[in-house]
VOKEVO-511410 format. One record per residue: x, y, z of N, C-alpha, C in turn. Coordinates in steps of 0.02 Angstrom, whole numbers, plus 32768, in hexadecimal, padded with zeros to 4 digits. Layout:
% VOKEVO-511410
XYZXYZXYZ ...
% end
This chain:
% VOKEVO-511410
802F7FDB7FF37FF380048007803F803C800D 803180767FDC802C80987FCD803680EC8006 806480FF8014804B812C804F80468166804D 800F8186805F800781D2804380498218804B 807181E6805D80A68212806D80CA81EF8037 80B881ED7FFB80FB81D07FBE80E382187F8B 811782247F7880E7827C7F4780E782627F0D 80EF821B7EF980A881EE7EC5809A81F97EBD 808781DC7F06803481D67F05800981DE7F0B 803882397F3E7FFF82597F4B7FDF82A77F21 8036828C7ED0801482A37E787FF6829B7E5C 7FBF82567E727F84822D7E567F4682487E89 7F44825E7EAA7F1582557ECD7ED182B77EAD 7ECF82927EC47E7882E17EA87E4182D57EC3 7E3C83267EEA7DF483277ED67DD083167EA7 7D7D82F27EE97D6182B57EBA7D3282F37E9D 7D3883447EAD7D1783657E9A7CFD838D7E74 7D5283C17E847D5583E57E3F7DA483DD7E10 7DC783AA7E257E0183687E227E3883AC7E07 7E5383CA7E4A7E7283E47E587EA583C77E9B 7EEF83C27E8B7F1083A97EAE7F1083AC7EE3 7F0E83917EFC7F1C83B87F6E7F8183977F81 7F6583A67FBC7FC6839F7FC87F8C839B8028 7FD6839980267FC2835180A07FC083A080AC 7F92839D80EF7F86840381057FBC83F88137 7FD3843881617FFC844381717FEB846181B2 800B846881FD8013847B822A7FD8849A8236 7FDE84BD82347FC8852682267F8084D38231 7F7184EA81EF7F1184B981B27EFB849581F3 7F278457820F7F16842F82387F0D845A826E 7F1E847182AF7F0B849F82C67ECE84C582D5 7EE7850182987EA2850E82847E5C84EC828E 7E4884DC82727E2A84A5824A7E0F84818289 7E3F846F82B27E2B844B82EF7E11846A8312 7E3184A283227E1584D7835D7DD884D88362 7D9D8502832E7D83850882F57D5684BA8310 7D70847682EF7D3E8445830E7D2C84198360 7D58843283977D69844483D57CF7845F83E9 7D0984C783DE7CEB84D483E87C8584D583B5 7CA7849F83997C66845F83987C42849F8330 7C7A84C983117C5C84E682C67C7284CD8297 7C8F847D82A17C90846782517C5E84228243 7C26844381F17BFF83E382107C3E83E481AE 7C3E83AB818F7C5183A381627C2783B7811F 7C44839880DC7C2183C380B17BCB837580B5 7BC8836B80D77B7E832C80C37B61836C8115 7B5F837A81217B4A83A3815E7B5C838F81AC 7B7C834D81B57B8B831881F27BAF83488226 7BA1837282527BC3837A82987C3583628277 7C34836F82987CAA8361828B7CA2837982E7 7CA0832282F57CB2833F834B7D0E83118345 7D22830B832D7D6B82D9832F7D9382EC8335 7DCD831583307E088340830C7E0A831582D7 7E28831C82B47E68831D82787EB983298270 7EB482DE82697F0E82E882997F2582F58239 7F2382EA82157F3082F781D57EE982F581A9 7F0A831081467ED0830C811F7EF8833580C8 7EBA832E80A87ED78347805F7ED983988068 7EE383C880427ED0840580427ED584047FFE 7E9E841A7FCF7E7284257FA57E9C84787F7F 7EBE84747F527EC5849E7F437EA884CD7F32 7E7D84E27F437E5885487F5C7E5B854A7FA1 7E7E85237FC07E73851080087E41850A803D 7E00850D80047DA8851480127DC684E78059 7DCF84A280297D9D8468805E7DE68432806F 7DC683FD809D7E0F83CE80AA7DE58381809B 7E10837980867DF0830D809D7E3B82E480BB 7DF082E380F27DFD82CA81277E2C828B812E 7E7B827881367E9A8235814D7E9582158198 7E7581D281827E5681B081B77E7C816981CD 7E90816881F37EE5813081F87F08810C81AD 7F1B815C81A77F4F813781597F0B813B8108 7ED2813881177EBC814580F07EA6819280D1 7EAF81A480967EA281DD80757E3181C78085 7E12820480837DCD81E5807E7DA482128052 7DB68200800C7D97822F7FE07D5682487FC9 7D4A82407FF67CF4824F7FFA7CC882AA7FFA 7CA182CA7FBD7CA782E77FD67C7882F08004 7C5282E080347C3582D5804B7C5782E6809B 7C8982C180A17C9A82C380CF7CE182E680D8 7CEA832780A07D16835480B57D07838E80DE 7D3B83B080E67D2983EC810E7D55844D810B 7CFE8456810A7D2B849480FD7D5284D28144 7D7A84EC81017D9B850581367DA3853E812A 7D78857281357D6485B5810A7D4585B78168 7D5185CE81AD7D2485D281B47CF4860881C5 
% end
């Protein structure tokens, strides 16, 4: 199984909605998102309230959404993506 940290693997992944390239979320993005999650202000695009902090994720090229990585597996479902704008 290829790792999300493999640059060739990462180049193959695209946003399922827009086909934009994805990058690994940096610590600042995750901290900001997790602060909002802790405050109860985050819903995924499917409308579900997000309660658990996000340990890793892939950010869409335009910076609007993050696809969470859970147990080393990227969750590439539009409904599971998380908005990054406050």
